[in-house]
N, C-alpha and C positions, 0 to 999 in steps of 0.2 A: 289583617288590617284593611279597612276601609278608607279606596280613595276616591280621589274625583279627576278623571282623565279630561281635559280640554286641549282645546286647539287653538292656534296662533299663525300669522304667517309671516315670514320674514320679509326683510325689503326687497328682496329678489325673488319673492312669490313660492317660496317653499310652505309646505304643511308641517308644522311641527308640532308635535303630541307631546303636552307635559301635565304631570299629575301634583297634586298638592293633598298631603298628608299630615297630622298631628294639629298641635296647639302650641303657641310662644312665640317666639322669637325668631325670625325666620333664617333657615340656612340654602341655599342654591347649591344643590350639585350639578359641576359641569359633567357632560356627556363624556367619553372614553370608549375606546374598544370594545365594541358590543355589546348593546342593551336592548332592552325590553320591557316596556314601563310594568306590562302585568306580572312576566316570570322573572323580572328582578324582586320580588315581595315571596317566591313559593320554593325556588332554587335555594341550595344551599351554599350559593358561591358567595353573593353579596348581600344576603337578607339580615345577618346580625349583625350587618356594618350599618344597614338603611334603618332597621329597628330604632339599634339604639339613638344614632342621630337625631332619630322622629321620637325619642321617648319623651323629651322636655321642649322639642322645639316643632315647627311647621318647616317642612320637608318638601322642598320644588325639584322634582326631579322631570327629566326629560329626555326624548329620542332625537338623535341629530338627524337630519336629510338624509332620506337612506337604509333607515335603520328602523328595526321596531315598528313602533305604529304611527309614527312619522309616515310622509310621502316617500313612497319605499321604489320611484321610478326616478328618482334626482340621482342624476353621475356626479355634480360639481361639486366635487369633495376636496377638500383644503381647508387651510389652515382660515383663510378668511370667509368660508363660509361657516365654519363651526362659530365663529365670533359672530357672526350674523345670525344664528343659532341662538345662541345664549342672550344677545341682547334681544331680539322679541320674546322668548320667554319671561325675561325680567320685568319687560315692559308690560306683558300682558299680566303678570301675575301682582302686580301692584305695587310690589315695595319700594321703598325709599331708600331703606341700609339692610342690608342683611348682612352674613357671615358667607364665606364664598368657600364651597369644599370643591377639590380639582384632586383626581386620582388619577395615577398613571399620566399618558395622554393628556388626558383631563385638565394635569395641571399647568401646563404649557397655557394653554384659552384661559383659565384661572387666572395665571398671572399677567398676561396682557391685558384682561378685563380690569384688573384691581388698578392696572396704572392709565389705562385710559377714562376709567370711569371710578378714580377713586375718589368722590364725595359719593359713593352706594355702597362702598365695600367697606363692612365696620372689620372685619375678623378675618382674615386668608387663610386654610388649612390645606395643606397639601402633603397627600399619601402616595409613598412608590412612583413619586411625579419624576420626570425628567424636563429639560428647558430646551435641550438641543436632542435632535434625531440622530439617531445611530449611524445616518447615511450624511452625516456633517463631518464626520472624521472618523471614518471606517473605511480600514485598509482593503487589500482586495480580498481577503477571504472573509472581513466581516458582512461586504457586498457579492460573493456568492450565495454567504447563509440567506444573506437577505431577499436576494432572486429565489431561493431555493425555498423560503417560507412562501414567496408568492405562486410560486409552482405549483405549490402543495396546494394550495386553497383553489386555485383557478383550476386544478384536476379535481379534486376531491369533495371540494364544501359539498357539494348538491347531493351525494350520493348518500343511500339509504341507511350501508352500515356508516360507524363510525372511525373507521381505522385511520381516516386523512385527519379530522378532527381531534381526536387522541391525541395527535403526535402535540397538536398546541397545546392539549389539556394537562398533558402530563409534562410540559415546559413552562407554562403556569403557575401549576400546583403539582412539585414535585413529591409534597410530604401529602398529598391530597388521599381523602379515602376515595373507596369505589362510587360512593355517593356523587360525592363531590363531582368526580370526572363525571358520571350520566348528567348530572344537572348542567354542569360545564358544554358539555357536549351538543344538549338539548338547547340549550343557550345558543350557542355557532351557528345551530341549526335556523331554528327560528325570529333570530337577529337581524339578519341581513342575508343577502345573495354572493356567491363568490365573488361575483363583478366590484360589489359594493367592498366586501371584508378587502379585498388588492388593491383596489383604490384608497380605503381609511388607511391601510398598512401602509403604502407610498406616502401618501400625508403627511402619517408619524413620524416617519423615517426623514423627512425632510425640515419637519420644523424648527425655528431656532427663536428663542426669545430671552436668552443670554443676557443681550444688551439693554432689556427692561428690568432684571432684576434689580441693578441699585435704585430704579424709581418705585419700588413698590414703597407706597408710607404704610396699608394698614401694619396691623402687628400680624405677623405669620409665625404660624408650629409648622414645623416641616416633621415629618411620622416617615419611616423607611425600616424594611426590613435587612438586618447585617447581611444575608444570603442572599438576599433574592437574585434567582434565577435571572429572571427579564432584563431589571432595570438596577443595575448594579448601586452599592449602596453609596459609591463615589458621587454618584449621579444628586442625590439627593443633599449629600454634603457639599456639593457645589452650589444648593438653588441657597441653601441654608447661611453660605457662607457670603454670599452677594447680598442678599436681601438684607437691608438695616435691620440690627433688634431681633434676626428670626432668630428661633428656639428649634433646638435639633431633636427630635427622641429617636433612638435607638430601638428596632424592636427586635425580639427574636425570630429567629424563622428564615425556612428559603422559599417559601408560597409567596408571590408576587400578590396572592389576597389570603391574609392570613383566616386561620381557621376558628372556627366558633367554640371557645372551650380551653383554647390554647393560651400561653404567657404572653404570647403579643396584643390578643382581643384586650387582656385584661389592662395591659401595659396602655393600648391603645385611648379606651374609653377615661384611664385614668388622666391622663394626659390633658384627650378633648375637654370634659368636664371642669377641670381645672382651668385649662384655656377659656372656657366660656363662661367660668364664674357659675358651672352649676354646682349642686349638690355631689358629690362621691355615688356612683350605681353598686348596692348589693349586691344584685344579681343582675347579670345583663343579658340584656334581650339577644337572643339566639340560642341562649344555653338551654330552655326547658327540652328540647329533644333529647340532648344527651344527658341531663340530669331526671329526665323522666323515664328512659332507658334502663339506668342503675336505679333510678327508684324502685323498676318493675321489677328485677333483677332482686333486690334488696329482701322486696316484699315475697318473691317467691324463693328467695334463699329460707326468709322467716317463716314461711306458710311451711315449709317442707320440714324444717325445724320443728315446727309446733309437731306436726302429726307424725315425724320419729319420737317424739319427747312423749306423745300420746300412745303410739305403739308399745315402746319401750316399759312404758307402767303398765298397760294392758298384758304385756308379757309378765312383769314382776308379779303383778297383781295374781295372772292366772297362776304361775307356779307358787307362792304363797299358798293359794287355796287348795291347789294338788297336796302339797306336804300337810295343809292342815286334815284334810281329808284321809289324808293315809294314814295318819296318826289319829281320829278319830277310830279309822277301822281296826287299827293295833287295839285299840282300848277295848274295842267292844270283843 
């Protein structure tokens, strides 16, 4: 998929890279934990989600300060900075109204923007989100786990092997494939430095937009995996319960990012297309690789079957010919 990568500057001088793809009414995706505008479309972690959102809409994505293709030497990572990044991208893109899509940590940014700029947000979609960071109500064990995660980031993020990064991959994708693990490991490596990743985690842990939830005026769709191992399903329920008129759709699975071809993949886009007033998708983008593999195997089976059938016919014909020759010889 061809994308146009552009740059804009925030009010405090950060250089932000954003991409525009597709045609149709606009959807703006807020940034979240680890993005890279180029790798997001080629790796098997988020590509099926982005391709689906992009199918009938103009999709605007961006890398936040310190990450991906945006200014990498910015260490002023906090919730206020994430809001400035989003505001700069929206102004540069030039859309007066749009659907806002926030996933994971990006849900809080989307919620805050929808309240601050209610006149611009037509609809709000939240996936796997949380309104309150884990440090806000963590007990001693929870804080120890958080510190362990930061320690692993600082010690192993930049190393050449995947051992440290794999710890995060297996938590975000407990039912992931080997290719998804490799893709997520690559994404971690190219998206940011260890310092930025640790700062991002700290900021995510401390955010809290729960007081803003009742003020969201835009129609809101909340989607969350029932057994999400990173953000508990209850966090999605809290958001849906506090936003007036919000709809909650439960997805099956444990992965924080659902897999292409999974039941959650179909449920997600059935709900999103209905919410946006789009026609249902018969074939989901991102499934081509899965279906292509199955079709290739089917063709291989068919071809092998035909070969075996041809050999069987030749063998039978040979046997019949031999019988005829023996019969003719006995008559002579």
